[in-house]
C-alpha positions as CSV (number, residue, x, y, z in Angstrom):
1,M,-0.5,74.9,132.3
2,K,-1.8,77.4,129.8
3,M,-4.4,80.1,130.4
4,N,-6.7,81.3,127.6
5,P,-9.5,83.9,127.7
6,E,-13.2,82.7,127.7
7,K,-16.3,84.5,126.7
8,I,-19.0,85.1,129.3
9,N,-21.9,84.5,126.9
10,V,-20.6,81.0,126.0
11,L,-19.9,79.8,129.5
12,T,-21.9,76.6,130.3
13,P,-24.1,76.7,133.3
14,E,-21.7,74.3,135.1
15,R,-18.7,76.4,134.3
16,R,-20.4,79.6,135.4
17,K,-21.6,77.9,138.6
18,S,-18.0,76.8,139.4
19,I,-16.7,80.3,138.9
20,M,-19.3,81.9,141.1
21,E,-19.0,79.3,143.9
22,R,-15.1,79.3,143.5
23,S,-13.4,78.4,146.8
24,M,-16.4,78.4,149.1
25,D,-15.4,76.3,152.0
26,D,-17.4,73.1,152.5
27,I,-17.1,72.5,156.2
28,S,-19.6,69.6,156.3
29,G,-16.8,67.0,156.3
30,V,-15.2,68.4,159.5
31,F,-18.3,69.6,161.3
32,E,-18.9,66.6,163.5
33,D,-15.2,66.3,164.5
34,V,-15.1,70.0,165.4
35,R,-18.4,69.7,167.3
36,G,-16.7,67.0,169.4
37,I,-13.8,69.2,170.3
38,V,-16.0,72.2,171.0
39,N,-18.2,70.2,173.4
40,D,-15.2,68.7,175.1
41,I,-13.7,72.1,175.7
42,K,-17.0,73.3,177.1
43,K,-17.1,70.4,179.5
44,N,-13.4,70.0,180.4
45,G,-11.7,73.3,179.6
46,D,-7.9,73.6,179.5
47,A,-7.3,69.9,180.0
48,V,-8.5,69.2,176.5
49,T,-6.2,71.8,175.0
50,R,-3.2,70.7,177.1
51,A,-3.7,67.1,176.0
52,H,-3.8,68.2,172.3
53,Y,-0.6,70.3,172.6
54,R,1.5,67.6,174.2
55,K,2.6,67.0,170.6
56,H,4.6,70.3,171.1
57,K,5.6,69.9,174.7
58,K,5.2,66.8,176.9
59,D,5.0,68.4,180.3
60,I,2.7,71.3,179.2
61,K,1.3,73.4,182.1
62,P,-1.6,75.9,182.1
63,S,0.8,78.8,182.1
64,D,2.3,77.5,178.8
65,L,-0.9,78.5,177.1
66,E,-0.3,82.3,177.5
67,A,2.5,84.4,176.1
68,T,4.4,86.2,178.9
69,Q,5.7,89.7,178.8
70,A,9.2,88.3,178.7
71,E,8.4,86.3,175.5
72,I,6.9,89.4,173.9
73,T,10.0,91.5,174.8
74,A,12.3,88.8,173.5
75,A,10.4,88.6,170.3
76,Y,11.5,92.2,169.3
77,D,15.1,90.9,169.2
78,L,14.1,88.2,166.7
79,V,12.2,90.3,164.3
80,D,13.9,92.5,161.7
81,P,13.8,96.1,163.0
82,H,12.6,97.3,159.6
83,V,9.7,94.9,159.8
84,V,8.9,96.4,163.2
85,D,9.0,99.9,161.8
86,C,6.7,98.9,158.9
87,L,4.2,97.3,161.3
88,K,4.1,100.5,163.2
89,A,3.6,102.6,160.1
90,A,0.8,100.3,158.9
91,A,-0.8,100.5,162.4
92,E,-0.9,104.3,162.2
93,N,-2.8,104.2,158.9
94,I,-5.2,101.5,160.2
95,I,-5.9,103.6,163.3
96,R,-6.5,106.7,161.3
97,F,-8.9,105.1,158.9
98,H,-10.9,103.2,161.6
99,T,-11.1,106.3,163.8
100,A,-13.0,108.0,161.0
101,Q,-15.6,105.2,161.2
102,K,-16.7,106.0,164.8
103,E,-20.2,107.3,165.1
104,R,-21.5,109.9,167.5
105,E,-22.2,108.3,170.9
106,M,-25.8,109.4,171.1
107,W,-28.5,110.9,168.9
108,S,-32.2,111.4,169.5
109,I,-35.3,112.8,167.8
110,E,-38.7,114.0,168.9
111,V,-40.9,111.4,167.2
112,R,-43.9,113.5,168.1
113,E,-44.7,115.9,170.9
114,G,-43.8,114.3,174.3
115,I,-41.9,111.3,172.7
116,L,-38.2,111.4,172.6
117,A,-36.4,108.4,171.1
118,G,-32.8,107.8,170.2
119,R,-29.8,105.5,170.1
120,I,-26.5,105.2,172.0
121,T,-23.3,103.4,171.1
122,R,-21.5,101.2,173.5
123,P,-18.4,99.0,172.9
124,M,-18.3,95.3,173.8
125,D,-16.4,94.5,177.0
126,M,-14.1,91.8,175.6
127,V,-13.4,90.4,172.2
128,G,-11.2,87.6,170.9
129,C,-9.1,87.8,167.7
130,Y,-8.1,84.6,165.8
131,I,-4.7,84.9,164.2
132,P,-3.7,82.1,161.7
133,G,-0.4,80.4,162.2
134,G,1.3,77.2,161.1
135,T,2.6,77.2,157.5
136,A,2.1,80.9,157.1
137,V,2.5,83.9,159.5
138,Y,0.2,86.9,159.3
139,P,1.2,89.6,161.7
140,S,-0.9,92.0,159.5
141,S,-4.0,90.1,160.7
142,I,-3.2,91.1,164.2
143,L,-3.3,94.7,163.3
144,M,-6.5,94.3,161.3
145,T,-8.4,92.7,164.1
146,V,-7.1,94.1,167.3
147,L,-6.8,97.8,166.2
148,P,-10.5,98.3,165.1
149,A,-11.6,96.8,168.5
150,K,-9.3,99.1,170.4
151,V,-10.5,102.1,168.3
152,A,-14.1,101.1,169.1
153,G,-13.3,101.3,172.8
154,V,-13.3,97.6,173.7
155,K,-11.7,97.3,177.1
156,D,-10.0,93.9,176.8
157,V,-8.9,92.4,173.5
158,V,-7.3,89.0,173.5
159,A,-5.7,87.0,170.7
160,V,-5.3,83.3,170.0
161,T,-2.8,81.8,167.6
162,P,-1.5,78.3,166.9
163,P,1.8,77.5,168.7
164,S,4.8,75.7,167.3
165,K,7.3,73.3,168.9
166,G,7.9,74.0,172.5
167,M,4.6,76.0,172.8
168,S,6.2,79.1,171.3
169,A,4.4,81.7,169.3
170,N,5.8,83.3,166.2
171,P,7.9,86.4,167.1
172,A,6.4,88.6,164.4
173,T,2.9,87.7,165.7
174,L,3.9,88.7,169.3
175,V,5.4,91.9,168.1
176,A,2.4,92.9,166.0
177,A,0.1,92.1,168.9
178,D,2.1,94.3,171.2
179,I,2.1,97.2,168.7
180,A,-1.6,96.8,168.4
181,G,-2.2,97.0,172.1
182,C,-3.5,93.4,172.5
183,D,-4.1,92.7,176.2
184,R,-3.4,89.0,176.3
185,I,-2.1,86.5,173.7
186,F,-2.9,82.8,174.0
187,K,-0.9,80.1,172.2
188,V,-3.9,78.1,171.3
189,G,-5.2,77.6,167.7
190,G,-7.9,75.8,165.8
191,P,-11.2,74.8,167.4
192,W,-9.5,74.6,170.7
193,G,-8.8,78.4,170.6
194,V,-12.3,79.3,169.4
195,A,-14.1,77.1,171.9
196,S,-12.0,78.3,174.8
197,L,-12.8,81.9,174.0
198,A,-16.5,81.2,173.6
199,Y,-17.0,79.3,176.8
200,G,-14.0,80.4,179.0
201,T,-11.7,78.1,180.7
202,E,-9.5,78.1,183.8
203,T,-6.9,80.0,181.8
204,M,-8.7,81.8,179.0
205,P,-11.5,84.4,179.4
206,R,-14.9,84.2,177.9
207,V,-15.3,86.9,175.2
208,D,-18.3,88.5,173.6
209,K,-17.2,88.1,170.0
210,I,-14.6,86.2,168.0
211,V,-13.2,87.7,164.7
212,G,-10.4,86.8,162.3
213,P,-9.7,84.5,159.4
214,G,-8.9,80.8,159.7
215,N,-9.2,77.4,157.9
216,K,-12.3,75.4,157.6
217,Y,-11.8,73.9,161.1
218,V,-11.8,77.4,162.6
219,T,-14.8,78.4,160.5
220,A,-16.7,75.4,161.7
221,A,-15.9,76.1,165.3
222,K,-17.0,79.7,165.0
223,M,-20.3,78.7,163.4
224,L,-20.8,76.1,166.2
225,V,-20.3,78.7,169.0
226,Y,-22.3,81.4,167.3
227,G,-25.1,82.4,169.7
228,Q,-22.9,81.8,172.6
229,V,-20.7,84.6,171.2
230,D,-21.0,86.8,168.1
231,I,-18.7,86.1,165.1
232,D,-17.7,87.9,162.0
233,S,-18.6,86.7,158.5
234,P,-17.5,83.2,157.5
235,A,-14.1,83.5,155.7
236,G,-12.7,81.2,153.0
237,P,-9.6,81.3,150.8
238,S,-8.6,84.7,149.3
239,E,-10.3,85.8,146.0
240,S,-10.1,88.8,143.7
241,L,-11.9,90.1,140.6
242,I,-10.3,92.6,138.3
243,L,-12.8,94.7,136.3
244,A,-11.0,96.4,133.4
245,D,-11.7,98.2,130.1
246,G,-9.0,98.3,127.5
247,S,-6.9,101.0,129.2
248,G,-5.1,98.8,131.7
249,N,-1.5,97.7,131.6
250,P,-1.5,94.0,130.9
251,E,1.8,93.4,132.7
252,W,0.5,95.0,135.9
253,I,-2.8,93.3,135.6
254,A,-1.2,89.9,135.2
255,I,1.0,90.4,138.3
256,D,-2.1,91.6,140.3
257,F,-3.9,88.4,139.1
258,L,-1.1,86.1,140.1
259,S,-0.6,87.9,143.5
260,Q,-4.1,86.7,144.5
261,V,-3.6,83.1,143.6
262,E,-0.3,82.7,145.6
263,H,-2.1,82.5,148.9
264,D,-3.1,78.9,148.8
265,P,-4.3,76.2,146.4
266,D,-7.9,77.2,146.8
267,S,-7.5,81.0,146.1
268,A,-9.3,82.5,143.1
269,A,-8.6,85.3,140.6
270,V,-10.8,86.6,137.8
271,L,-10.3,89.2,135.1
272,V,-13.4,90.4,133.3
273,T,-13.1,92.9,130.4
274,P,-14.8,93.7,127.1
275,S,-11.4,94.1,125.5
276,K,-10.2,91.0,123.7
277,E,-6.8,92.5,123.2
278,L,-6.3,93.1,126.9
279,A,-7.6,89.6,127.8
280,R,-5.2,87.9,125.4
281,A,-2.3,90.1,126.5
282,V,-2.8,89.3,130.1
283,C,-3.0,85.6,129.4
284,E,0.2,85.8,127.5
285,V,2.0,87.4,130.5
286,I,0.5,84.9,132.9
287,N,1.7,82.0,130.7
288,R,5.1,83.5,130.3
289,E,5.5,84.2,134.1
290,F,4.2,80.8,135.2
291,D,7.4,78.8,134.6
292,N,9.4,81.1,136.9
293,L,6.9,81.2,139.8
294,P,7.9,80.0,143.2
295,R,5.6,77.4,144.9
296,K,4.3,76.4,141.4
297,D,2.0,73.7,142.8
298,I,0.0,76.3,144.7
299,F,-0.3,78.6,141.6
300,E,-1.3,75.7,139.3
301,S,-4.0,74.5,141.6
302,S,-5.5,78.0,142.0
303,L,-5.3,78.8,138.4
304,V,-6.9,75.6,137.2
305,K,-9.7,75.3,139.8
306,H,-11.0,78.7,140.4
307,S,-9.4,81.3,138.2
308,C,-10.2,82.6,134.7
309,V,-9.9,85.5,132.2
310,L,-13.4,86.4,130.8
311,I,-14.3,88.5,127.8
312,S,-17.7,90.3,128.0
313,K,-19.6,91.7,125.1
314,D,-19.5,95.2,126.7
315,M,-18.9,97.0,129.9
316,D,-22.5,96.6,131.1
317,E,-22.2,92.8,131.0
318,A,-18.8,93.0,132.8
319,I,-20.3,95.1,135.6
320,D,-23.3,92.8,135.9
321,F,-20.9,89.8,136.2
322,T,-18.9,91.7,138.8
323,N,-21.9,92.4,141.0
324,E,-23.0,88.8,140.7
325,Y,-19.5,87.5,141.6
326,A,-19.5,89.8,144.8
327,A,-15.7,89.6,145.2
328,E,-13.8,89.8,148.4
329,H,-11.3,92.1,146.6
330,L,-12.4,94.1,143.6
331,Q,-10.0,96.1,141.4
332,I,-11.5,98.7,139.1
333,L,-9.1,99.5,136.2
334,T,-11.2,101.7,134.0
335,R,-10.6,105.2,132.5
336,D,-12.8,106.7,135.2
337,P,-12.9,104.4,138.1
338,F,-15.1,106.7,140.2
339,I,-17.8,106.6,137.5
340,T,-17.6,102.8,137.5
341,L,-17.7,102.7,141.3
342,N,-21.2,104.2,141.2
343,R,-22.4,101.0,139.5
344,I,-20.8,98.5,142.0
345,K,-23.3,96.9,144.4
346,H,-21.4,94.0,146.0
347,A,-17.7,93.8,147.0
348,G,-15.7,93.5,150.2
349,S,-13.0,96.1,149.5
350,I,-12.6,98.1,146.3
351,F,-9.2,99.1,144.8
352,M,-9.5,101.9,142.2
353,G,-7.0,102.9,139.5
354,P,-3.7,101.5,138.3
355,Y,-1.8,102.4,141.5
356,A,-4.0,100.6,144.0
357,P,-3.1,96.9,143.8
358,V,-4.8,94.7,146.4
359,P,-1.7,94.2,148.6
360,V,-1.8,97.9,149.7
361,G,-5.1,97.1,151.4
362,D,-3.7,93.8,152.8
363,Y,-1.1,95.7,154.7
364,A,-0.9,99.5,155.0
365,S,-3.5,101.8,153.3
366,G,-5.6,101.7,156.4
367,T,-8.7,99.7,155.2
368,N,-9.4,96.3,156.7
369,H,-8.3,93.0,155.1
370,V,-10.7,90.8,157.0
371,L,-13.3,90.6,154.3
372,P,-16.3,88.4,153.2
373,T,-15.5,85.7,150.6
374,G,-17.6,83.3,148.5
375,Q,-20.3,85.8,147.4
376,C,-20.9,86.8,151.1
377,A,-20.2,90.4,150.1
378,R,-23.8,90.4,149.0
379,M,-24.8,90.7,152.7
380,F,-21.6,91.2,154.8
381,S,-19.1,94.0,155.0
382,G,-15.4,93.9,155.9
383,L,-14.4,94.1,159.6
384,S,-14.8,97.6,161.0
385,V,-15.3,99.5,164.2
386,D,-19.1,98.7,163.8
387,D,-18.3,95.1,164.6
388,F,-17.3,95.9,168.1
389,I,-20.0,98.2,169.2
390,K,-23.7,97.7,170.2
391,K,-26.4,100.3,169.5
392,P,-29.1,100.2,172.2
393,T,-32.2,102.4,171.6
394,F,-33.8,104.5,174.3
395,Q,-37.0,106.5,174.7
396,Y,-38.5,109.0,177.1
397,L,-42.2,109.8,177.2
398,S,-44.0,112.6,179.0
399,K,-47.5,111.9,180.2
400,E,-48.8,113.8,177.3
401,G,-46.7,111.8,174.9
402,L,-48.0,108.5,176.3
403,A,-51.5,109.8,176.1
404,G,-51.1,110.4,172.4
405,L,-50.1,106.7,172.0
406,K,-52.5,105.2,174.5
407,E,-55.2,104.0,172.2
408,T,-52.8,102.7,169.6
409,V,-50.9,100.6,172.1
410,I,-53.9,99.3,174.0
411,T,-55.7,98.3,170.8
412,L,-52.7,96.5,169.3
413,A,-51.9,94.7,172.6
414,E,-55.4,93.4,173.0
415,A,-55.5,92.4,169.3
416,E,-52.5,90.3,170.0
417,G,-54.0,88.7,173.1
418,L,-51.7,90.4,175.6
419,P,-54.1,92.2,178.0
420,I,-51.5,92.9,180.6
421,H,-49.5,94.8,178.0
422,A,-52.6,97.0,177.5
423,R,-53.1,97.3,181.3
424,A,-49.6,98.6,181.7
425,V,-50.5,101.6,179.7
426,R,-54.1,102.0,180.9
427,A,-53.0,101.9,184.6
428,R,-51.2,105.2,184.1
429,F,-54.4,107.0,183.4
430,S,-56.6,105.4,186.0
């Protein structure tokens, strides 16, 4: 495998389309299978999940679906104490950052004399956090989903995660959940976990919202239960775009580039720069490093399918491309990243300057790593305290205030063919 820079202005429409669409998950192939599981859970509850997980434990009981306090306590003995300390340190930063996001609980204005209108904020009662498992373990995803909900004031936060043999949960996941203050942890993954949280079963509670990353089966399940519960934005494989002028360190940029394609075979990384020298230097480092990479098959798939190094004619074209790409992670490596930031319209999370590689946001700087992928940053934001609160409006009118609106409301109600609406106002002045 050899990576070479390409010029933006000579990209074919097909090549540009493939870069923009990158690793967008196509869930159409699994949608009907997942629909069957979701409907089965809705009708038959835990029995469906228990039948599925007999592959892990033949005599599975309902109590096997939930992690006990004894399991959580025992998990601390199985996790490196230094990892535990680092999870606690990361949690402190995440709490600090998300606490700053909280809005005032109530505000109001006098729209006109006698009319007071405002808004209050109220947390959801119960939310569910999906934590991936299986081939990779992500205790950081527990912190990133549970802690914002707790900061928002959600009373009950539950988590679901795929179990392994013997219906055991990963110890690091259990420890992270305990540190984050998760109220209950269920050893149920995939569509079974999502559907169980959406509809409630004999063992698992019904929640108001389900958040957290997962594979295409999880994404399909979340989309199928949307409306029954709220969900966060659809999440696909990890992606990153590096926007650089000629001032960046090619060694660092190349490692940052490679760090984003080690997630899985469908990850994507893009460097866009007006500097031919930087583009070539980064490609040289990537090509040099490739032969010594672990899990080379994953890197090769990601680099070939969705990744590229692009040369723009100038910084304006590079920024236009960046906004069109709408990356999950955006690194700004320019001489004055704050000036560049003013021109960025679409990105999930932005990392500025040479000492802010994406992994700091993945783990410990405090910002959230549950982010929109596949150009969804055009209309979605990363997970935050806002995802776990509702914002009802209220109004109080005096008689004089209603009198000032009477003719407007009556006229519009009658124009829409709703005479009783008009009567509700007119009756107060009979």
